[in-house]
C-alpha positions as CSV (number, residue, x, y, z in Angstrom):
1,M,0.0,0.0,0.1
2,D,3.0,2.4,0.7
3,A,4.0,2.0,-2.9
4,L,0.8,3.6,-4.0
5,I,2.0,6.9,-2.7
6,P,5.6,7.6,-3.3
7,A,7.8,8.2,-0.2
8,E,8.5,11.8,-1.0
9,D,4.9,12.6,-1.4
10,L,4.0,10.6,1.8
11,R,6.6,12.8,3.7
12,L,4.8,15.9,2.3
13,L,1.4,14.5,3.5
14,V,2.7,13.5,7.0
15,S,4.1,17.1,7.4
16,H,1.0,19.0,6.4
17,L,-2.0,16.7,7.3
18,P,-3.2,14.9,10.5
19,A,-2.3,11.4,10.9
20,R,-5.8,10.3,10.8
21,K,-6.3,11.9,7.4
22,V,-3.1,10.4,6.0
23,A,-4.0,6.9,7.2
24,E,-7.6,7.4,5.5
25,L,-5.9,8.6,2.3
26,R,-3.7,5.6,2.0
27,A,-6.8,3.3,2.6
28,W,-8.7,5.1,-0.1
29,A,-5.7,4.6,-2.4
30,E,-5.7,0.9,-2.0
31,V,-9.4,0.7,-2.3
32,C,-9.2,2.5,-5.7
33,E,-6.3,0.4,-6.8
34,R,-8.0,-2.8,-6.1
35,F,-11.3,-1.6,-7.5
36,L,-9.8,-0.5,-10.8
37,A,-7.7,-3.8,-11.0
38,V,-10.9,-5.9,-12.0
39,D,-13.1,-5.9,-14.9
40,S,-16.1,-3.5,-14.9
41,E,-18.6,-6.5,-14.6
42,A,-16.9,-7.6,-11.2
43,R,-16.5,-4.3,-9.8
44,A,-20.0,-4.0,-8.0
45,L,-19.1,-7.4,-6.2
46,V,-15.5,-6.2,-5.3
47,A,-16.8,-2.8,-4.1
48,K,-19.2,-4.6,-1.6
49,R,-16.2,-6.6,-0.3
50,L,-14.0,-3.6,0.0
51,A,-16.8,-1.8,1.9
52,E,-16.9,-4.6,4.4
53,E,-13.0,-4.8,4.6
54,F,-12.3,-1.0,5.0
55,A,-15.4,0.0,7.1
56,G,-13.4,0.7,10.3
57,E,-10.6,2.6,8.4
58,I,-12.6,5.0,6.4
59,T,-15.0,7.7,8.2
60,G,-18.6,7.3,7.1
61,G,-18.2,3.9,5.2
62,L,-17.9,3.2,1.5
63,S,-20.8,3.2,-0.8
64,L,-20.7,1.8,-4.3
65,K,-21.5,5.4,-5.6
66,T,-18.5,6.9,-3.6
67,I,-16.2,4.3,-4.7
68,Y,-17.0,4.8,-8.4
69,R,-16.5,8.5,-8.0
70,R,-13.4,8.5,-6.1
71,A,-11.8,5.7,-8.3
72,A,-12.5,8.0,-11.4
73,K,-10.5,10.9,-9.8
74,Y,-7.8,8.5,-8.6
75,R,-7.3,7.2,-12.2
76,V,-6.7,10.7,-13.5
77,Q,-4.9,12.4,-10.6
78,G,-3.5,9.7,-8.5
79,W,-3.6,10.2,-4.8
80,R,-4.3,14.0,-5.1
81,G,-7.8,13.3,-6.6
82,L,-8.7,11.9,-3.2
83,L,-8.0,14.9,-1.2
84,S,-10.4,17.9,-0.6
85,A,-9.4,21.2,-2.3
86,Y,-8.4,22.6,1.2
87,D,-6.2,19.7,2.2
88,L,-4.6,19.7,-1.4
89,R,-3.7,23.3,-0.9
90,L,-2.1,22.6,2.4
91,T,0.2,20.2,0.8
92,Q,1.2,22.2,-2.2
93,A,4.2,24.5,-2.0
94,E,2.0,27.4,-3.5
95,A,-1.1,27.4,-1.5
96,G,-2.8,30.1,-3.5
97,V,-3.7,33.8,-2.3
98,G,-5.8,32.9,0.6
99,V,-5.8,34.7,3.9
100,G,-3.6,32.0,5.6
101,T,-0.7,32.6,2.9
102,N,-0.7,36.2,2.9
103,G,2.1,37.0,5.3
104,A,1.8,40.8,5.1
105,F,-1.9,40.7,5.8
106,L,-1.6,38.2,8.8
107,T,1.0,40.5,10.4
108,Y,-1.3,43.4,10.1
109,W,-4.3,41.5,11.3
110,Q,-2.4,39.9,14.3
111,G,-1.1,43.3,15.2
112,L,-4.7,44.6,15.3
113,C,-5.6,41.7,17.7
114,G,-2.8,42.7,19.9
115,Q,-3.7,46.4,19.7
116,Y,-7.3,46.0,20.7
117,Q,-7.4,45.1,24.4
118,R,-11.0,43.8,24.7
119,G,-11.0,41.1,22.1
120,T,-10.7,40.1,18.5
121,A,-14.4,41.1,17.7
122,A,-13.4,44.7,18.1
123,A,-10.2,44.2,16.0
124,F,-12.4,42.6,13.3
125,R,-14.6,45.8,13.3
126,G,-11.4,47.8,13.3
127,L,-10.2,46.1,10.1
128,I,-13.5,46.5,8.3
129,D,-13.6,50.2,9.3
130,A,-9.9,50.7,8.0
131,L,-10.9,49.1,4.8
132,R,-14.1,51.2,4.2
133,S,-12.2,54.5,5.0
134,G,-10.0,53.8,2.0
135,R,-6.8,52.9,3.8
136,E,-4.3,50.5,2.3
137,I,-4.4,47.1,3.8
138,P,-1.0,45.3,3.7
139,G,-1.1,42.4,1.4
140,Y,-4.2,43.5,-0.5
141,G,-4.3,47.3,-1.2
142,D,-7.3,49.5,-0.7
143,W,-11.0,48.4,-1.2
144,R,-11.0,49.3,-4.8
145,A,-8.0,46.9,-5.5
146,I,-9.7,44.3,-3.7
147,F,-13.0,44.6,-5.7
148,R,-11.3,44.7,-9.0
149,S,-9.3,41.5,-8.2
150,E,-12.6,39.7,-7.1
151,F,-14.9,41.2,-9.8
152,P,-12.8,41.9,-12.8
153,E,-15.9,42.0,-15.2
154,R,-17.6,44.8,-13.0
155,A,-17.0,48.3,-12.7
156,V,-15.7,49.8,-9.4
157,P,-18.4,51.3,-7.5
158,E,-18.0,55.0,-6.0
159,V,-18.9,53.8,-2.5
160,C,-17.2,50.9,-0.7
161,P,-19.5,47.9,-1.0
162,Y,-17.9,46.0,1.8
163,R,-19.7,45.9,5.0
164,I,-20.2,43.5,8.0
165,G,-23.3,41.3,7.3
166,V,-23.5,42.4,3.6
167,L,-20.4,41.8,1.7
168,L,-16.7,41.0,2.8
169,P,-13.5,40.4,0.9
170,A,-13.0,36.6,0.2
171,G,-11.7,34.8,3.3
172,W,-12.3,37.9,5.5
173,S,-15.3,36.3,7.6
174,Q,-14.8,36.8,11.3
175,A,-14.6,33.1,11.9
176,N,-11.9,32.5,9.3
177,L,-9.8,35.4,10.6
178,N,-10.1,34.0,14.1
179,R,-8.4,31.0,13.0
180,H,-5.4,33.1,12.1
181,K,-5.3,35.3,15.2
182,P,-2.2,35.2,17.6
183,N,-1.9,32.3,20.0
184,R,-2.7,32.8,23.7
185,Y,0.8,33.7,24.7
186,A,1.2,36.2,21.8
187,L,-2.2,37.9,22.6
188,R,-1.4,38.2,26.3
189,A,2.3,39.5,25.4
190,L,1.1,42.0,23.0
191,R,-1.9,43.3,25.1
192,T,-0.4,43.2,28.5
193,G,3.3,42.5,28.5
194,A,6.0,39.9,29.1
195,L,5.3,39.6,32.8
196,S,1.7,38.5,32.3
197,A,2.5,36.2,29.3
198,A,5.1,34.6,31.5
199,N,2.3,32.6,33.2
200,L,2.0,30.6,29.9
201,L,5.6,29.7,29.8
202,P,7.0,26.3,31.1
203,M,7.6,26.5,34.8
204,V,11.0,25.6,36.0
205,P,10.6,22.7,38.4
206,R,12.2,23.1,41.9
207,T,12.5,20.9,45.0
208,R,13.6,21.5,48.6
209,A,14.7,17.8,48.9
210,G,18.4,17.8,49.9
211,L,18.4,21.3,51.2
212,K,19.8,22.2,54.6
213,R,18.4,24.7,56.9
214,G,20.1,28.2,56.2
215,Q,21.2,27.2,52.7
216,I,18.5,29.2,50.8
217,I,16.2,32.0,52.1
218,E,13.8,34.0,50.2
219,I,13.0,37.6,51.0
220,D,10.1,39.7,49.9
221,D,7.9,42.7,51.0
222,M,4.2,42.2,51.5
223,W,1.4,44.7,52.0
224,H,-1.2,43.8,54.6
225,D,-4.8,44.0,53.5
226,V,-5.9,45.7,56.8
227,K,-5.9,49.4,57.8
228,V,-4.8,50.1,61.3
229,R,-4.3,53.2,63.3
230,Y,-0.9,54.4,64.1
231,G,-0.6,57.3,66.6
232,N,-2.8,60.2,65.5
233,Q,-2.5,59.8,61.8
234,A,-5.1,58.5,59.5
235,A,-5.5,54.7,59.4
236,D,-3.4,53.0,56.8
237,R,-2.0,49.6,55.8
238,C,1.2,48.0,57.2
239,I,4.1,46.7,55.3
240,E,6.1,43.5,56.1
241,L,9.5,42.4,55.0
242,A,9.3,38.6,55.2
243,M,11.9,35.9,55.0
244,I,11.4,31.9,54.5
245,D,13.9,29.3,55.0
246,V,13.3,27.1,51.9
247,A,14.5,23.9,53.5
248,T,12.1,24.1,56.5
249,G,9.3,26.5,55.3
250,Y,10.0,28.6,58.5
251,R,9.0,32.1,58.2
252,S,10.5,35.3,60.0
253,Y,9.4,38.8,59.4
254,I,9.7,42.5,60.4
255,L,6.4,44.5,60.5
256,K,6.2,48.4,60.2
257,P,3.3,50.8,60.0
258,I,3.1,53.3,57.3
259,R,4.3,56.6,58.7
260,R,3.4,60.0,57.7
261,R,6.4,62.5,57.3
262,E,6.1,66.1,58.1
263,D,5.0,67.1,54.6
264,N,2.2,64.2,54.9
265,T,3.8,62.1,52.4
266,R,3.9,58.4,53.2
267,E,7.0,56.5,54.3
268,L,6.8,53.1,52.7
269,V,9.8,51.0,53.4
270,M,12.7,51.9,55.7
271,P,16.1,51.2,54.3
272,R,16.9,49.7,57.7
273,M,14.4,46.7,57.5
274,M,16.7,44.6,55.3
275,P,19.8,45.1,57.6
276,Y,17.6,44.2,60.7
277,L,16.2,41.1,59.0
278,L,19.5,39.8,57.6
279,G,21.3,40.7,60.8
280,Y,19.0,38.6,62.8
281,W,19.2,35.7,60.4
282,L,23.1,35.8,60.3
283,V,23.8,36.3,64.1
284,C,20.6,34.7,65.7
285,Q,19.1,32.1,63.5
286,G,22.3,31.0,61.4
287,Y,23.3,30.0,57.9
288,R,24.7,27.0,56.2
289,A,28.5,26.8,57.0
290,E,29.3,25.6,53.5
291,G,27.6,28.7,51.8
292,A,24.2,30.1,51.6
293,L,22.1,32.1,49.0
294,I,19.8,35.0,49.7
295,C,17.0,35.2,47.0
296,G,15.8,38.8,46.8
297,E,14.9,41.3,44.3
298,H,16.0,44.5,42.5
299,A,13.6,46.9,44.4
300,T,12.7,46.5,48.2
301,A,14.2,43.2,48.9
302,A,17.7,44.4,47.6
303,L,20.9,44.7,49.3
304,S,22.7,48.1,49.5
305,A,26.4,48.3,48.7
306,H,27.3,48.7,52.4
307,L,25.1,45.8,53.4
308,K,26.5,43.5,50.7
309,Q,30.1,44.2,51.8
310,A,29.3,43.7,55.4
311,I,27.7,40.3,54.7
312,E,30.7,39.3,52.6
313,D,33.2,40.4,55.2
314,V,31.3,38.6,58.1
315,T,30.8,35.3,56.4
316,E,34.1,35.4,54.4
317,G,32.2,35.4,51.1
318,K,30.0,32.3,51.9
319,V,26.6,34.1,51.6
320,R,25.6,35.2,48.2
321,F,22.9,37.4,47.0
322,Q,20.7,36.8,43.9
323,A,17.9,38.8,42.5
324,G,15.2,37.4,40.2
325,G,15.0,38.4,36.6
326,I,12.8,41.4,35.5
327,L,10.0,40.3,33.4
328,S,8.6,43.7,32.6
329,K,11.2,44.4,30.1
330,P,9.8,45.2,26.7
331,L,9.2,42.4,24.3
332,L,11.6,44.2,21.8
333,K,14.3,46.7,22.5
334,G,13.1,50.2,21.5
335,L,9.5,49.6,22.8
336,Y,8.1,51.2,25.9
337,D,9.4,50.0,29.1
338,G,7.1,48.3,31.6
339,R,7.0,49.1,35.3
340,P,10.0,47.2,36.7
341,R,8.8,44.0,38.6
342,G,10.6,40.9,39.7
343,N,9.8,37.3,38.7
344,F,7.4,36.1,41.5
345,R,8.2,32.6,40.7
346,F,11.7,33.2,41.9
347,K,10.3,33.6,45.4
348,A,7.3,31.1,44.8
349,R,7.4,29.6,48.4
350,L,7.4,33.0,50.1
351,E,4.7,34.2,47.8
352,G,2.6,31.2,48.9
353,S,3.3,31.9,52.5
354,H,2.0,35.6,51.9
355,A,-1.3,34.0,51.1
356,L,-1.4,32.1,54.3
357,V,-0.8,35.3,56.3
358,H,-3.5,37.3,54.6
359,S,-5.9,34.4,55.1
360,E,-5.1,34.1,58.9
361,L,-5.7,37.8,59.3
362,S,-8.7,38.1,57.1
363,G,-11.1,38.3,60.0
364,V,-9.5,41.5,61.4
365,P,-11.8,44.6,61.2
366,G,-10.6,47.2,58.6
367,Q,-10.1,44.9,55.6
368,V,-9.3,46.8,52.3
369,G,-9.7,43.6,50.1
370,Y,-7.0,41.9,47.9
371,T,-8.3,43.7,44.9
372,R,-10.3,46.9,44.1
373,D,-13.3,44.9,43.1
374,N,-13.7,43.0,46.3
375,A,-13.1,45.9,48.6
376,P,-15.7,46.1,51.4
377,E,-18.2,48.8,50.9
378,E,-18.0,49.7,54.6
379,L,-14.4,50.9,54.2
380,Y,-15.8,54.4,52.9
381,G,-18.0,54.6,56.1
382,R,-14.9,53.7,58.3
383,D,-12.8,56.4,56.8
384,K,-15.6,58.9,57.2
385,E,-16.0,58.1,60.9
386,E,-12.4,58.1,61.6
387,K,-12.1,61.6,60.1
388,A,-15.0,62.9,62.1
389,L,-13.5,61.5,65.4
390,Q,-10.1,62.9,64.7
391,R,-11.6,66.3,63.9
392,I,-13.4,66.4,67.4
393,C,-10.1,65.3,69.1
394,D,-8.2,68.2,67.6
395,E,-10.9,70.6,68.5
396,L,-10.9,69.4,72.0
397,A,-7.1,68.8,72.4
398,A,-6.6,71.8,74.7
399,R,-9.4,70.7,77.1
400,D,-8.7,66.9,77.2
401,A,-5.5,65.7,75.6
402,G,-6.3,62.1,76.5
403,L,-9.7,61.9,74.7
404,A,-8.3,60.1,71.6
405,A,-6.9,57.3,73.8
406,R,-10.3,56.7,75.3
407,L,-12.4,56.6,72.2
408,Q,-13.4,53.6,70.4
409,W,-12.0,54.1,66.8
410,P,-13.2,52.0,63.7
411,Y,-9.8,50.7,63.1
412,I,-7.5,48.9,65.7
413,P,-4.2,50.1,67.0
414,Y,-1.0,49.2,65.4
415,A,0.2,47.5,68.5
416,D,-2.8,45.3,68.7
417,Y,-2.6,44.4,65.1
418,A,1.2,43.6,65.5
419,Q,0.3,41.1,68.3
420,L,-2.2,39.4,66.0
421,V,0.3,39.1,63.2
422,A,2.8,37.5,65.5
423,E,0.1,34.9,66.5
424,A,-0.8,34.3,62.9
425,V,2.8,33.7,61.9
426,A,3.2,31.4,64.8
427,R,0.3,29.3,63.8
428,I,1.5,29.0,60.2
429,N,4.9,27.9,61.5
430,G,3.3,25.5,63.8
431,R,0.8,23.9,61.4
432,T,1.1,20.2,60.8
433,V,-1.7,19.9,58.2
434,H,0.1,21.2,54.9
435,A,1.3,19.8,51.5
436,L,4.8,21.3,51.5
437,E,6.7,19.9,48.7
438,G,9.7,17.5,49.3
439,W,8.8,17.0,53.0
440,E,9.0,13.3,53.0
441,E,12.3,13.4,51.2
442,Q,13.6,15.8,53.8
443,G,12.6,13.3,56.5
444,F,10.3,15.8,58.1
445,V,7.8,13.3,59.2
446,T,7.2,11.4,62.6
447,G,5.0,8.8,64.1
448,S,2.2,9.2,66.6
449,F,0.2,6.7,68.6
450,R,-2.8,6.4,70.9
451,A,-3.7,4.0,73.7
452,G,-7.0,3.2,72.0
453,D,-10.0,4.6,70.1
454,G,-10.9,8.0,71.2
455,E,-7.7,8.5,73.1
456,P,-5.3,11.5,72.4
457,W,-2.5,11.1,69.8
458,Q,0.9,11.3,71.3
459,D,4.4,11.6,69.5
460,L,6.3,8.3,69.1
461,S,9.2,9.9,70.8
462,A,7.1,9.7,74.2
463,L,7.9,6.0,74.2
464,E,11.7,6.7,74.4
465,L,11.1,7.9,78.0
466,L,9.6,4.7,79.2
467,P,11.5,1.9,80.6
468,V,12.7,-0.8,78.2
469,A,10.2,-3.4,79.2
470,V,7.2,-1.1,78.9
471,R,8.5,0.3,75.5
472,E,8.8,-3.2,74.1
473,A,5.2,-4.0,75.4
474,W,4.0,-0.8,73.6
475,H,5.7,-1.8,70.4
476,Q,4.1,-5.3,70.5
477,E,0.7,-3.6,71.1
478,L,1.0,-1.2,68.3
479,A,2.1,-4.1,65.9
480,A,-1.2,-5.9,66.8
481,H,-3.2,-2.8,66.5
482,P,-1.8,-0.7,63.5
483,E,-4.9,1.5,63.5
484,H,-3.6,3.0,66.7
485,F,-0.3,4.2,64.8
486,R,-0.1,6.7,62.2
487,T,2.6,9.2,60.6
488,R,2.2,12.9,60.4
489,R,4.2,15.7,58.9
490,L,6.3,17.9,61.1
491,S,5.5,21.6,61.3
492,P,7.7,24.0,59.8
493,A,8.7,25.1,63.3
494,E,9.5,21.5,64.3
495,A,11.6,21.0,61.1
496,W,13.4,24.3,61.8
497,A,14.4,23.0,65.3
498,A,15.3,19.5,64.0
499,R,17.8,21.1,61.6
500,A,19.4,23.4,64.1
501,G,22.7,21.5,63.5
502,D,22.8,22.6,59.9
503,V,23.8,26.1,60.7
504,I,26.5,28.4,62.2
505,T,26.0,31.8,63.5
506,A,28.2,35.0,63.2
507,G,29.6,36.4,66.2
508,R,27.6,39.1,68.1
509,W,30.4,41.4,67.0
510,A,28.8,41.3,63.4
511,M,25.5,42.8,64.1
512,P,26.8,46.5,64.5
513,L,28.8,45.9,61.3
514,I,25.8,44.7,59.4
515,L,23.5,47.5,60.6
516,G,26.0,50.1,60.1
517,E,26.7,53.4,61.8
518,A,23.6,55.0,60.3
519,L,21.4,52.8,62.5
520,A,23.3,53.5,65.7
521,V,21.6,55.6,68.5
522,A,23.7,57.8,70.8
523,C,23.2,57.1,74.5
524,T,24.6,58.2,78.0
525,V,25.0,56.0,80.9
526,S,22.8,57.3,83.8
527,E,23.7,57.7,87.5
528,Q,21.7,54.3,88.0
529,C,23.9,52.5,85.6
530,T,21.3,52.2,82.8
531,F,20.9,53.8,79.4
532,R,17.8,54.5,77.4
533,V,17.5,53.7,73.7
534,K,14.7,55.7,72.1
535,D,14.2,55.4,68.3
536,D,10.8,56.7,67.1
537,E,11.3,55.2,63.5
538,I,11.0,51.7,64.8
539,D,8.9,52.4,67.9
540,L,11.6,51.6,70.3
541,D,11.9,53.0,73.8
542,L,13.8,50.6,76.3
543,T,16.1,50.8,79.0
544,Y,19.2,48.6,79.3
545,A,21.5,47.9,82.1
546,A,25.1,49.2,81.7
547,V,26.5,45.9,82.1
548,V,28.4,44.7,78.9
549,H,29.0,40.9,78.1
550,D,32.1,41.0,75.9
551,E,33.3,38.4,73.3
552,D,35.4,36.7,75.9
553,G,32.6,36.1,78.3
554,R,33.4,38.6,80.9
555,E,31.0,41.1,82.4
556,V,32.0,44.9,82.4
557,L,30.3,47.7,84.1
558,L,30.2,50.8,82.0
559,Q,31.2,54.3,83.6
560,R,28.5,56.7,84.6
561,G,28.2,59.5,82.2
562,E,30.0,57.5,79.4
563,R,28.8,58.2,75.9
564,L,27.8,55.2,73.9
565,Q,26.9,54.1,70.3
566,V,24.0,51.5,70.6
567,W,22.4,49.2,68.1
568,V,19.1,47.6,68.9
569,N,17.6,45.1,66.4
570,P,13.8,45.1,66.7
571,L,13.8,41.5,66.1
572,E,16.0,41.0,69.1
573,P,15.0,43.8,71.5
574,G,16.2,42.0,74.6
575,V,19.9,42.9,73.7
576,A,21.7,46.1,72.8
577,Y,24.9,46.2,71.1
578,V,27.3,48.6,72.6
579,A,30.3,50.6,71.3
580,V,32.5,53.2,73.1
581,K,34.3,55.6,71.0
582,G,33.6,53.6,67.8
583,V,35.0,50.4,69.5
584,Y,32.7,47.5,70.0
585,Q,32.4,46.4,73.5
586,G,29.6,43.7,73.7
587,T,25.9,43.4,74.6
588,A,23.9,44.7,77.3
589,P,20.5,43.2,78.6
590,V,17.2,44.8,78.7
591,M,15.5,46.0,81.9
592,V,12.0,44.6,81.5
593,A,9.3,46.9,83.1
594,G,6.8,45.0,85.3
595,H,4.3,45.4,88.0
596,Q,4.7,44.4,91.6
597,D,2.9,41.1,91.1
598,D,5.0,40.2,87.9
599,V,7.5,37.7,89.6
600,E,9.3,36.9,86.6
601,S,10.2,40.4,85.6
602,L,10.9,41.3,89.3
603,K,13.3,38.4,89.4
604,Q,15.0,39.4,86.3
605,N,15.4,43.0,87.2
606,L,16.6,42.2,90.8
607,G,19.1,40.0,89.5
608,M,20.4,42.6,87.0
609,R,20.6,45.1,90.0
610,S,22.4,42.5,92.0
611,K,24.9,42.0,89.3
612,V,25.5,45.7,88.9
613,Q,26.0,46.0,92.6
614,A,28.5,43.1,92.6
615,L,30.4,44.6,89.8
616,E,30.5,47.9,91.6
617,K,31.7,46.3,94.8
618,A,34.3,44.3,92.7
619,A,35.6,47.6,91.4
620,I,36.4,48.9,94.9
621,A,37.4,45.6,96.4
622,P,41.1,46.6,96.9
623,L,39.9,49.8,98.9
624,L,37.5,47.6,101.0
625,E,40.2,45.3,101.8
626,A,42.5,48.1,102.8
627,R,39.9,49.4,105.1
628,K,39.2,46.1,106.5
629,A,42.9,45.5,107.2
630,E,43.2,49.0,108.9
631,R,40.3,48.3,111.1
632,T,41.4,44.7,112.0
633,A,44.8,46.2,113.2
634,R,43.2,48.8,115.1
635,Q,41.0,46.3,117.0
636,E,44.0,43.9,117.6
637,Q,45.9,46.8,119.2
638,N,42.9,47.8,121.4
639,A,42.4,44.2,122.6
640,R,46.0,44.0,123.6
641,E,45.9,47.3,125.6
642,I,42.6,46.2,127.3
643,E,44.0,42.9,128.1
644,A,47.1,44.3,129.7
645,A,45.0,46.7,131.7
646,R,42.9,43.9,133.0
647,K,46.0,41.9,134.1
648,A,47.3,44.8,136.0
649,G,44.2,45.1,138.3
650,Q,44.3,41.5,139.3
651,V,45.0,40.7,143.3
652,P,45.3,37.3,145.2
653,C,42.1,35.7,146.4
654,C,41.6,35.6,150.2
655,S,40.6,31.9,150.2
656,D,43.0,30.6,148.0
657,K,46.5,32.2,147.7
658,T,47.0,30.5,144.5
659,K,44.1,32.2,142.7
660,V,43.6,35.9,141.8
661,R,40.6,37.9,141.4
662,D,39.9,41.0,139.4
663,C,38.9,43.7,141.5
664,S,38.4,46.3,138.8
665,D,36.0,44.3,136.6
666,K,33.6,41.3,137.1
667,T,34.5,39.9,133.7
668,K,36.1,36.3,133.8
669,A,39.9,36.5,133.3
670,G,41.2,35.0,130.2
671,K,38.1,35.6,127.9
672,P,39.0,37.0,124.4
673,I,37.8,40.6,123.9
674,D,35.4,41.1,120.9
675,L,35.3,44.9,120.3
676,D,32.1,44.4,118.1
677,D,30.3,42.8,121.1
678,L,31.3,45.7,123.4
679,I,30.1,48.2,120.8
680,M,26.7,46.3,120.5
681,N,26.3,46.0,124.3
């Protein structure tokens, strides 16, 4: 059967027609050959047998009339006579002058499809309007040229006869032109841009399997979908700089309100947010000793030249920074630039974590909606009520300055919202019901068991605390009742803790280097051996004990009145990093304010007070020892003089000439004299 269609022709057919049509064509060629090979008297019988034999290979079956008609064409044209006119044009090198082969017109038409943002129907109407206005249509000319080519025997009319629903150039129906519109990627790229069209490109597969904690972190900023009230300014949203450890899915963050400057412009992201976050990661959380990668971006989550150099110096070049590609570049150089935006897939895991935070906080009053279309209608009323209350507070400020603090505002305070965010992130890090990729490959699973139906589930590690005999009995029980045993996934917090051995931390000395001198606060040691750090930009106002723990483990008491440079990371407010005259000294602990019934804070503060007192006494220990030695010598001298005076006043006893009695004092002779006892008595 293959010989009926030459190999070169068969290659042409396969490259232009669907496989189903090629197979049907080959079947028809064999039917025609076998039909024409017999005498005309026997063809009716042969046709019946062929219809039965090829019934499953040819669509619609084979009737005697169809076989006669097809065989006649096959005898004259060969296999080409078996194809439809359309399929035959597809297989020819010159497919005629149809729309699909007019390259200049296709470029013009597809450009219109990309130009009209709402759809190809509007582009089709624009094409016909351009034709009727007398414009030159690439590949065709104006409407007069098209009319002359289609109706050469008729005179060209004065008014364009082409109109939708009346007359269109050959092949210009909307259905036919839609077959030649750009594909989905091209349409989205032409109408929106490269970033939007990137969703239709193949995704680069990634996995966390084999990663260590602290090996790769992703950093990105996130706007919260809740308005909160900060100070006396109008309620606004908060912004967060978040970080996720890719290996464990553990999320860390730093949150800040949107502050208003003196000119009433909004301060969005402080440049200090990134140093604080990365300083906390390197010094407190830890990075992979063999090397680590920070996945950031070109905008907010970027590194300044100072921060990049500091990280390189602190880690000896083991921590690298990489920003995602910019997908808003124009499709072709020379076109208009788009607004620069990073590739969100570069930080896909952190982007997914953002959605969890939004979901956890979606019940907080003051939601603005994640798009303009689903913004709550009541937001307008909340803003209006807040403005009215603020106006009243401003009017009565001279009479009652504390009125604003007592009012019930339509938006919650920033401090309350910050607490809700902390709780939400803790829940996300502690969740065990999740579908994080690569979890089993990382070994982040554990077993749990229960004593019986309805009993609470316990981690399998609890069995390790039992005696050996009891533990073995439990294992036998679980083997007999497998329904009382199950495996569960670790939470990101559990995975984070389990991989603590994967990381190393930079020394405390590295924090001031990472934060830089611009983030240092000038302080002075008070008469009570404390110093106060007040930084309005990060809402920090804390008091620290002037006891510095240096890199060698020693505790040094700072001098009263000494001027300091102090760094406090809001992610670690319990520690202040202290420098004197630009030289790093060590860390100082915070003095936690508490009430009289707060036992823990009282213990902590009293302990710090005792430590300061001990250091103060240690500093004057030589002077105290000298005073003690002087007093001891004086007391010994007095004791000797008193003892001598007592002996001088003794006389013989009347009853016993061998005994003496002290006539001047009733105190027993020979008892040591304690001057402190004499003073007290």
